[in-house]
C-alpha positions as CSV (number, residue, x, y, z in Angstrom):
1,M,23.4,25.1,2.3
2,Y,23.4,22.1,-0.1
3,V,20.4,20.6,-1.9
4,M,19.4,17.5,-3.3
5,L,16.9,18.9,-6.0
6,G,14.1,16.1,-7.0
7,A,12.3,16.1,-10.1
8,W,8.8,14.5,-9.6
9,I,8.2,11.7,-12.3
10,D,5.2,10.0,-12.9
11,C,3.5,7.3,-15.4
12,E,1.2,8.0,-18.1
13,N,-2.7,8.3,-16.6
14,A,-1.3,9.0,-13.0
15,W,-3.7,9.5,-10.5
16,T,-6.5,8.2,-12.4
17,A,-8.5,4.8,-12.4
18,T,-6.7,3.3,-15.5
19,P,-2.8,4.1,-14.5
20,N,-0.3,2.9,-17.4
21,H,2.7,1.7,-15.7
22,S,4.6,0.7,-18.8
23,A,4.7,4.4,-19.8
24,E,5.5,7.9,-18.4
25,N,3.5,11.2,-18.2
26,I,5.4,12.7,-21.0
27,A,5.0,16.1,-20.4
28,G,5.0,16.4,-16.9
29,N,8.1,14.7,-16.4
30,T,10.0,16.7,-19.1
31,A,8.7,20.0,-17.5
32,E,10.0,18.7,-14.1
33,I,13.1,17.5,-15.5
34,N,14.1,20.9,-17.6
35,A,13.2,22.9,-14.4
36,A,15.7,20.4,-12.6
37,V,18.5,21.8,-15.1
38,R,17.8,24.9,-14.9
39,M,17.6,25.3,-11.3
40,A,20.9,22.9,-11.1
41,N,22.7,25.3,-13.8
42,A,21.2,28.5,-11.8
43,Y,22.7,27.6,-8.5
44,P,25.5,25.2,-8.8
45,D,27.0,26.4,-5.8
46,I,23.6,25.3,-4.1
47,V,22.2,22.2,-6.4
48,K,24.6,19.2,-5.8
49,I,22.5,16.7,-6.6
50,I,19.4,15.9,-8.6
51,A,16.8,12.7,-7.9
52,V,14.8,11.6,-10.8
53,G,11.7,10.4,-8.8
54,N,10.4,10.0,-5.8
55,E,9.3,6.5,-4.8
56,A,8.3,6.5,-8.5
57,M,9.3,2.5,-8.9
58,V,8.1,1.3,-6.0
59,H,5.2,-0.8,-6.6
60,W,2.8,0.3,-4.0
61,A,2.9,3.7,-5.0
62,A,0.0,2.0,-7.6
63,S,-1.3,5.6,-8.8
64,Y,1.9,6.5,-10.5
65,Y,4.6,4.6,-10.6
66,V,6.8,3.7,-13.7
67,V,9.1,0.9,-14.6
68,P,13.1,1.7,-14.0
69,G,13.6,1.8,-18.1
70,V,11.8,5.2,-17.5
71,I,13.7,6.6,-14.6
72,L,16.8,5.2,-16.7
73,Q,16.3,7.1,-20.2
74,W,16.1,10.6,-17.6
75,V,19.0,10.0,-15.4
76,N,21.0,8.8,-19.0
77,Y,19.6,12.3,-20.2
78,L,20.8,14.1,-17.4
79,Q,24.4,12.0,-17.3
80,D,24.4,13.0,-20.9
81,L,23.8,16.6,-20.7
82,K,26.8,16.5,-18.0
83,Q,29.1,14.9,-19.8
84,R,28.6,17.7,-22.3
85,G,29.3,20.5,-20.0
86,A,25.4,21.5,-19.7
87,L,25.2,20.7,-16.4
88,P,28.0,21.0,-13.7
89,A,30.4,18.0,-13.6
90,D,30.3,17.9,-9.9
91,L,26.4,17.5,-10.0
92,W,25.6,13.9,-8.8
93,I,22.7,12.2,-10.7
94,T,20.6,9.5,-8.9
95,S,16.8,8.3,-8.5
96,S,15.3,8.6,-4.6
97,D,13.5,5.1,-4.2
98,N,12.4,2.4,-1.2
99,F,14.9,-0.4,-0.7
100,A,12.6,-2.4,-2.5
101,S,12.6,-0.8,-5.8
102,W,17.0,-1.0,-5.7
103,G,16.9,-4.8,-5.8
104,G,16.0,-5.2,-2.3
105,G,12.3,-6.3,-2.8
106,D,10.9,-9.4,-4.7
107,G,12.1,-11.1,-7.9
108,S,9.5,-8.9,-9.5
109,Y,11.6,-5.5,-9.1
110,H,15.0,-7.8,-10.8
111,L,14.8,-6.2,-14.3
112,P,17.8,-5.7,-17.0
113,D,16.9,-2.0,-16.8
114,L,17.1,-1.9,-13.0
115,N,20.4,-3.0,-13.4
116,A,21.4,-0.7,-15.9
117,L,20.0,2.2,-13.8
118,L,22.3,1.1,-11.1
119,Q,25.1,1.1,-13.3
120,A,23.9,5.2,-14.6
121,V,23.5,6.8,-11.1
122,D,26.6,8.2,-9.5
123,Y,25.1,6.7,-6.1
124,V,22.4,4.8,-4.8
125,S,19.7,7.1,-2.9
126,M,17.7,4.4,-1.1
127,H,14.5,4.8,1.4
128,T,14.0,3.1,4.5
129,Y,10.9,3.5,6.8
130,P,10.7,1.1,9.8
131,F,8.2,3.2,11.0
132,H,5.1,2.0,8.8
133,D,6.5,-1.2,8.7
134,S,5.4,-1.4,12.8
135,H,2.0,-1.9,10.9
136,Y,2.7,-3.4,8.1
137,N,5.4,-6.1,8.4
138,P,5.1,-5.9,12.1
139,A,7.2,-9.1,12.7
140,Y,10.4,-7.0,13.6
141,W,8.6,-4.6,15.7
142,L,7.1,-7.0,18.3
143,G,8.9,-7.7,21.5
144,A,9.3,-11.1,23.1
145,P,6.5,-12.4,25.9
146,E,9.1,-11.7,28.3
147,E,9.4,-8.2,27.8
148,T,6.2,-7.3,29.3
149,A,7.8,-7.4,32.8
150,L,10.2,-4.3,31.3
151,S,9.3,-0.8,31.8
152,A,7.9,1.4,29.0
153,K,11.2,3.0,28.4
154,E,12.8,-0.1,28.5
155,R,10.4,-1.7,26.0
156,A,11.0,1.4,23.7
157,E,14.5,1.3,23.7
158,N,14.6,-2.2,22.9
159,A,11.6,-1.8,20.0
160,M,13.6,0.8,18.6
161,Q,16.9,-1.0,18.7
162,R,15.2,-3.2,16.5
163,A,13.9,-0.7,14.3
164,A,17.5,0.6,13.5
165,L,18.2,-3.0,12.5
166,Y,15.8,-3.4,10.5
167,A,16.8,-0.2,8.4
168,Q,20.0,-1.9,8.3
169,S,18.9,-5.3,7.0
170,Q,17.0,-3.2,4.2
171,Y,20.2,-1.6,3.3
172,R,22.3,-5.3,3.2
173,Q,19.2,-6.4,0.9
174,V,20.2,-4.0,-1.8
175,A,24.0,-4.4,-1.2
176,A,23.9,-7.9,-1.5
177,Y,21.6,-7.4,-5.2
178,M,24.1,-5.2,-6.1
179,Q,26.8,-7.6,-5.7
180,S,24.9,-10.4,-7.0
181,Q,24.8,-8.3,-10.3
182,G,28.4,-7.5,-10.2
183,I,27.8,-3.8,-9.3
184,S,29.4,-1.4,-7.3
185,K,28.0,1.8,-6.2
186,P,27.9,4.0,-3.1
187,I,24.8,3.7,-0.8
188,H,23.2,6.3,1.0
189,I,19.9,6.9,3.1
190,G,17.9,9.1,0.9
191,E,15.2,9.4,3.1
192,T,13.7,8.0,6.7
193,G,12.2,9.4,9.6
194,W,9.8,8.4,12.6
195,A,6.4,10.3,13.3
196,T,5.6,11.8,16.4
197,V,2.1,11.2,16.5
198,C,-0.7,9.3,14.7
199,G,-4.2,8.7,15.5
200,S,-4.6,5.2,13.7
201,L,-2.4,2.6,12.6
202,Y,0.7,3.9,14.4
203,G,-1.1,4.9,17.3
204,P,-2.4,4.0,20.7
205,N,-5.1,1.8,18.7
206,G,-1.9,0.3,16.2
207,S,1.5,-0.2,16.8
208,Q,2.2,2.0,19.1
209,A,5.0,3.5,17.4
210,A,4.3,7.2,17.4
211,D,5.7,9.5,19.9
212,E,8.4,12.0,20.5
213,Y,10.8,9.6,23.0
214,K,11.0,6.7,19.9
215,Q,11.9,9.5,17.3
216,K,14.8,10.8,19.6
217,L,16.2,6.7,20.2
218,Y,15.5,6.3,16.0
219,Y,17.5,9.5,14.9
220,D,20.2,9.1,17.4
221,L,20.6,5.3,16.1
222,M,20.5,6.0,12.7
223,R,22.6,9.2,13.0
224,D,25.2,6.8,15.0
225,W,24.9,3.9,12.2
226,T,25.3,5.9,8.9
227,S,28.2,8.1,10.4
228,S,30.3,5.3,11.6
229,A,29.7,3.6,8.1
230,G,30.6,6.7,6.2
231,M,27.0,7.0,4.5
232,S,24.9,10.1,4.0
233,C,21.2,10.1,5.8
234,F,18.8,12.7,4.4
235,Y,16.6,12.6,7.8
236,F,13.0,13.2,7.1
237,E,12.1,16.0,8.5
238,A,12.8,19.2,9.7
239,F,9.2,20.6,10.7
240,D,5.9,19.1,10.7
241,E,3.7,19.8,7.8
242,Q,0.3,19.7,8.8
243,W,-1.2,20.6,5.3
244,K,0.0,16.7,4.2
245,D,-3.0,14.8,5.1
246,A,-5.3,18.0,6.2
247,H,-8.3,16.0,6.4
248,D,-6.6,14.1,9.8
249,P,-4.9,16.6,12.0
250,N,-3.5,13.4,13.8
251,G,-2.1,11.7,10.4
252,S,1.2,10.8,11.0
253,E,2.2,12.1,7.9
254,N,1.7,15.5,9.4
255,H,4.1,15.0,12.3
256,F,7.2,13.2,11.2
257,G,9.0,17.1,11.6
258,L,11.7,17.4,14.3
259,F,10.1,20.8,14.9
260,I,6.2,21.3,15.3
261,I,4.5,23.6,13.0
262,D,5.2,26.6,15.5
263,G,8.7,26.2,16.1
264,K,8.9,24.1,19.2
265,A,11.8,21.4,19.0
266,K,10.7,18.2,19.6
267,Y,12.4,16.0,22.3
268,V,15.1,15.2,19.8
269,L,16.5,18.3,19.4
270,W,15.8,19.6,23.3
271,D,19.7,19.4,24.0
272,K,20.4,21.9,21.1
273,V,17.7,24.2,22.6
274,D,20.1,24.0,26.2
275,E,23.1,24.7,24.0
276,E,21.5,27.6,22.7
277,K,21.6,26.7,19.0
278,F,18.8,28.1,17.6
279,K,19.0,31.3,19.8
280,G,17.9,34.3,18.0
281,L,16.2,31.8,15.7
282,S,12.3,32.1,15.5
283,R,9.4,30.6,13.4
284,G,5.9,32.6,12.9
285,G,7.4,35.3,15.2
286,N,7.5,32.5,17.8
287,P,11.0,31.6,19.7
288,I,12.4,28.3,19.3
289,T,11.5,26.5,22.4
290,K,10.8,23.0,24.0
291,T,7.8,20.7,23.5
292,Y,5.7,19.5,26.4
293,D,7.8,22.5,28.2
294,G,11.0,20.9,28.6
295,N,9.3,18.7,31.2
296,M,10.2,14.7,31.1
297,E,7.7,13.1,32.8
298,R,4.6,15.0,30.7
299,L,7.0,13.7,27.7
300,L,6.9,10.3,29.4
301,Q,3.0,9.9,29.9
302,D,2.7,10.4,26.1
303,L,4.9,7.5,25.3
304,L,3.3,4.2,23.9
305,T,4.2,0.7,25.2
306,P,5.5,-1.2,21.9
307,P,3.2,-4.7,21.9
308,V,4.8,-8.1,22.3
309,T,4.2,-11.2,19.8
310,G,0.5,-12.1,20.4
311,S,-0.7,-8.7,21.6
312,N,-1.5,-5.4,19.5
313,T,-2.7,-3.3,22.6
314,A,-0.3,-1.0,25.3
315,E,-0.5,-2.3,28.7
């Protein structure tokens, strides 16, 4: 097992009414980086990447984001440690962030420090979430009006093809920006995923994106694309995390896992259960079995029909 180890980075006065995005939380960030260095040196056969910050530069992270120069100084610090032999020579240094932060967004992101950061990292760890943009940028998500003649499965399959193409377009935007600046670095997908339950924005009364059928389609399409392109893809995530949105059990952030919290394998992994890949394994004392008891008809009863242009409700 290998680990991409994240060091949390945030700004001065993060999570208050007056965050200072141009300065950093020096005490907290220093502690994070020092801990990452200790773990990378203690477990060199396991920790293969340090990611400085997680969605730490994207502007919608209004409570804590920092300017690229903050990330750059820590990346340079770690690269210097590596050069001096104080970190393993084969350790990769990057930052994990939204595609917009890597130059794929508007001009407000296109800063000299971003270009210097792109030069300093060993590779670009890019996040892409078509799931969220089914609500926030739904133009790609909406089907053509004539799709109302199709079955729910066909409409879901068409929508997920569009979702995969949308993720690829964000990759191309980052690559195009880097090329425009004369920068050549590998780009890998540092995080992407698809939630299976939502009671609000992405659920039955929202974009109708969240269900297990669509999750499998997205997972398979993203794996096919990244594998054929020779890219790594860190898929979010293994298990549901019910504590992420503890006040709303149906909050989408709780339901990105490939397994539910008690260890049942979602539809995306049903074939692995059939192949006995999890034989002898358990979670919380429970054997690994299929959601919906493996009943496809029951699963499809929860399939949400993606909307078409001019509509945001399922038929």
